[in-house]
RODO-2510 file (C-alpha; in nm, 4 decimals, decimal comma):
residues 188
     n   res          X          Y          Z
     1     m     5,0142    -6,5435     3,4581
     2     k     4,6484    -6,5895     3,4093
     3     k     4,5824    -6,4482     3,7544
     4     y     4,7684    -6,1342     3,6648
     5     w     4,5528    -6,0565     3,3529
     6     e     4,2151    -6,1329     3,5078
     7     p     4,1778    -5,8019     3,6985
     8     v     4,3098    -5,6092     3,3990
     9     m     4,0634    -5,7792     3,1636
    10     k     3,7755    -5,7023     3,4002
    11     l     3,8644    -5,3332     3,3864
    12     l     3,9370    -5,3219     3,0140
    13     g     3,6670    -5,5668     2,9047
    14     p     3,4165    -5,3111     2,7672
    15     f     3,6967    -5,1167     2,5998
    16     v     3,8411    -5,4290     2,4381
    17     e     3,4985    -5,5149     2,2979
    18     f     3,4525    -5,1621     2,1593
    19     l     3,8070    -5,1270     2,0201
    20     p     3,7511    -5,3145     1,6909
    21     k     3,4357    -5,1120     1,6257
    22     a     3,6201    -4,7880     1,6976
    23     v     3,8985    -4,8816     1,4551
    24     v     3,6455    -4,9524     1,1798
    25     l     3,4625    -4,6213     1,2408
    26     a     3,7887    -4,4244     1,2412
    27     n     3,8954    -4,5838     0,9127
    28     l     3,5616    -4,4993     0,7521
    29     f     3,5884    -4,1407     0,8718
    30     f     3,9409    -4,0883     0,7417
    31     i     3,8748    -4,2690     0,4145
    32     s     3,5693    -4,0519     0,3432
    33     q     3,7580    -3,7243     0,3944
    34     p     3,9179    -3,7227     0,0478
    35     i     3,5733    -3,7789    -0,1038
    36     l     3,4372    -3,4707     0,0745
    37     a     3,7454    -3,2716    -0,0223
    38     q     3,6573    -3,3186    -0,3900
    39     r     3,3716    -3,0729    -0,3597
    40     g     3,3382    -2,6992    -0,3960
    41     r     3,0905    -2,4315    -0,2965
    42     i     2,9138    -2,1274    -0,4360
    43     i     2,8570    -1,8291    -0,2074
    44     g     2,7275    -1,4778    -0,2609
    45     t     2,5033    -1,1914    -0,1572
    46     i     2,1620    -1,0875    -0,2887
    47     r     2,0972    -0,7101    -0,2975
    48     d     1,8393    -0,4696    -0,4395
    49     p     1,9203    -0,1632    -0,6582
    50     s     1,9836     0,0499    -0,3460
    51     e     2,2395    -0,2077    -0,2172
    52     a     2,0056    -0,3241     0,0631
    53     a     2,0111    -0,6961     0,1479
    54     i     1,7246    -0,9157     0,0278
    55     p     1,6544    -1,1788     0,2954
    56     g     1,4609    -1,4930     0,2064
    57     a     1,5538    -1,4972    -0,1624
    58     s     1,5490    -1,8444    -0,3213
    59     i     1,8741    -1,9556    -0,4873
    60     r     1,9003    -2,2611    -0,7126
    61     a     2,2253    -2,3988    -0,8575
    62     t     2,1856    -2,6477    -1,1427
    63     h     2,4774    -2,8689    -1,2510
    64     s     2,4896    -2,8381    -1,6311
    65     g     2,6224    -3,1913    -1,6811
    66     t     2,3840    -3,3839    -1,4569
    67     g     2,0847    -3,1520    -1,4219
    68     l     2,0901    -3,1943    -1,0427
    69     n     1,9717    -2,8964    -0,8350
    70     w     2,0888    -2,7542    -0,5026
    71     e     1,8743    -2,4932    -0,3296
    72     a     1,9267    -2,2386    -0,0534
    73     k     1,7687    -1,9242     0,0932
    74     s     1,9473    -1,5985     0,1683
    75     n     1,9806    -1,5037     0,5350
    76     g     1,8964    -1,1679     0,6967
    77     y     2,2104    -1,0135     0,5480
    78     g     2,1294    -1,1388     0,1970
    79     d     2,4124    -1,3968     0,2099
    80     y     2,3795    -1,7529     0,0824
    81     s     2,5969    -2,0639     0,0558
    82     l     2,5500    -2,3741    -0,1593
    83     e     2,7735    -2,6635    -0,0547
    84     p     2,9100    -2,9294    -0,0999
    85     l     2,8852    -2,9213    -0,4795
    86     p     3,0618    -3,1544    -0,7231
    87     p     3,2955    -2,9852    -0,9728
    88     g     3,1515    -2,8759    -1,3068
    89     l     2,9574    -2,5996    -1,4815
    90     y     2,6622    -2,4450    -1,2991
    91     e     2,3687    -2,2163    -1,3661
    92     v     2,2647    -2,0148    -1,0604
    93     a     1,9185    -1,8547    -1,0524
    94     v     1,7651    -1,6263    -0,7888
    95     t     1,4015    -1,5342    -0,7247
    96     a     1,2496    -1,3103    -0,4579
    97     p     0,9019    -1,1610    -0,4096
    98     n     0,8605    -0,8138    -0,5691
    99     f     1,1879    -0,8527    -0,7621
   100     s     1,2644    -0,9674    -1,1149
   101     p     1,4432    -1,3046    -1,1311
   102     a     1,8119    -1,3169    -1,2265
   103     e     2,0427    -1,5921    -1,3511
   104     f     2,4138    -1,6516    -1,4121
   105     k     2,5224    -1,9285    -1,6488
   106     g     2,8558    -2,0990    -1,7071
   107     i     2,9963    -2,0778    -1,3546
   108     r     3,2918    -2,3180    -1,3401
   109     l     3,3440    -2,4858    -1,0040
   110     t     3,6649    -2,6831    -0,9448
   111     v     3,7763    -2,9179    -0,6661
   112     n     3,8093    -2,7462    -0,3278
   113     a     3,7134    -2,4095    -0,4811
   114     t     3,4752    -2,1394    -0,3639
   115     q     3,3054    -1,9305    -0,6318
   116     r     3,1447    -1,5994    -0,5368
   117     v     2,8305    -1,5090    -0,7320
   118     d     2,6624    -1,1855    -0,6170
   119     f     2,3254    -1,0721    -0,7491
   120     k     2,1646    -0,7278    -0,7724
   121     l     1,7943    -0,7881    -0,8366
   122     p     1,5923    -0,5170    -1,0130
   123     l     1,2463    -0,4344    -0,8837
   124     a     0,9641    -0,6147    -1,0604
   125     i     0,7637    -0,4056    -1,3039
   126     l     0,4203    -0,3701    -1,1491
   127     a     0,2535    -0,3041    -1,4847
   128     q     0,3007    -0,6698    -1,5715
   129     e     0,0654    -0,7731    -1,2927
   130     v    -0,2251    -0,5355    -1,3679
   131     e    -0,5549    -0,7112    -1,4390
   132     v    -0,8068    -0,5382    -1,6607
   133     g    -1,1731    -0,6033    -1,5965
   134     a    -1,4996    -0,4784    -1,7443
   135     s    -1,6880    -0,2070    -1,5602
   136     s    -1,9503     0,0547    -1,6354
   137     r    -1,8387     0,3744    -1,8008
   138     l    -1,8118     0,6856    -1,5911
   139     v    -1,8651     0,9160    -1,8894
   140     e    -2,1406     0,8644    -2,1447
   141     t    -1,9766     0,8861    -2,4854
   142     e    -2,2571     0,7551    -2,7083
   143     t    -2,5090     1,0378    -2,6623
   144     s    -2,5054     1,3946    -2,5409
   145     e    -2,7858     1,3240    -2,2976
   146     q    -2,5891     1,3987    -1,9828
   147     g    -2,4549     1,7180    -2,1317
   148     v    -2,8143     1,8281    -2,1967
   149     r    -2,9097     1,7548    -1,8386
   150     l    -2,6219     1,9634    -1,7127
   151     s    -2,7193     2,2415    -1,9495
   152     a    -3,0825     2,2231    -1,8319
   153     a    -2,9656     2,2355    -1,4706
   154     r    -2,7584     2,5464    -1,5439
   155     q    -3,0535     2,7137    -1,7128
   156     a    -3,2795     2,6349    -1,4191
   157     c    -3,0228     2,7746    -1,1786
   158     s    -2,9749     3,0956    -1,3759
   159     r    -3,3515     3,1543    -1,4207
   160     s    -3,4360     3,1129    -1,0570
   161     r    -3,2785     3,2658    -0,7589
   162     a    -3,1163     2,9703    -0,5879
   163     e    -3,1915     2,9553    -0,2198
   164     p    -2,9045     2,9262     0,0297
   165     g    -2,7684     2,5710     0,0412
   166     q    -2,9148     2,4874    -0,2985
   167     s    -2,6837     2,3787    -0,5799
   168     v    -2,7093     2,2761    -0,9408
   169     f    -2,7019     1,9116    -0,8366
   170     t    -2,9972     1,9404    -0,5966
   171     l    -3,2308     2,1405    -0,8220
   172     g    -3,3710     1,8286    -0,9873
   173     t    -3,4480     1,6487    -0,6623
   174     f    -3,7625     1,8441    -0,5694
   175     q    -4,0536     2,0184    -0,7470
   176     r    -4,0400     2,3967    -0,7364
   177     q    -4,3669     2,5840    -0,7419
   178     w    -4,3578     2,8547    -1,0076
   179     p    -4,5972     3,1455    -0,9862
   180     a    -4,8702     3,1472    -1,2472
   181     g    -4,8069     3,3752    -1,5395
   182     p    -4,5357     3,4340    -1,7937
   183     l    -4,1754     3,3606    -1,7012
   184     q    -3,9549     3,6574    -1,6599
   185     q    -3,6295     3,6589    -1,8480
   186     h    -3,3253     3,7500    -1,6415
   187     p    -3,0277     3,9026    -1,8185
   188     d    -2,7363     3,6641    -1,8355
***
C-alpha cells in the first residue's frame, strides 16, 4: 500500500505542506469579517453657492467619544467618503481654499450604516484678509500749500499766452523770459 501512495504524495507534497497554512489564513479571514461589518461610513458632496463641485476640499470626521480623526479629500466631482468608521457621534468639518469653513455636529453613525453629509461652502470674505500698511499721503491735508501752487499755476497760465503743447503742469519746469516793463492785465 505504501507503493501506491508514494507517487500521489510526490504530486501532492507541496499542497499538503501548504494546506494547514491555507486553513489558518481562511479562518482568520472569515473571523475578521464580522469585525469589519461593525463599521459605518460617511459620504457626501462639497459644493459652492452656485452648485459647482469643489475638488480638493479637506474633510475631517472626529469621533465625539474618542476624539479620533479620519481625513479625506474631495475628488474632481466634489464627492468624498470616510470609511470604515466605528459607530458613534461624529463632527464633520470641511475646509477649502477661498471658501469659509463649515461643520456639522452630532452625526450619529450606526453599525453597517452610511450617513450622507453634503456641504455648501460660502465664499470667503476677502475683507478679512486685507492688510493695512503705512504709506505717504497722496493729498496734503495739513496745509494749503499745494492749493496755492495750483492757484499760482492757473494765474501764470491765464496771464501768459500758453504756447502749443504747454500745460499748467509744465509751466513751472522752465524759466520764461518776461519783457521789461509793467505787466499787462488781461481780462479774465
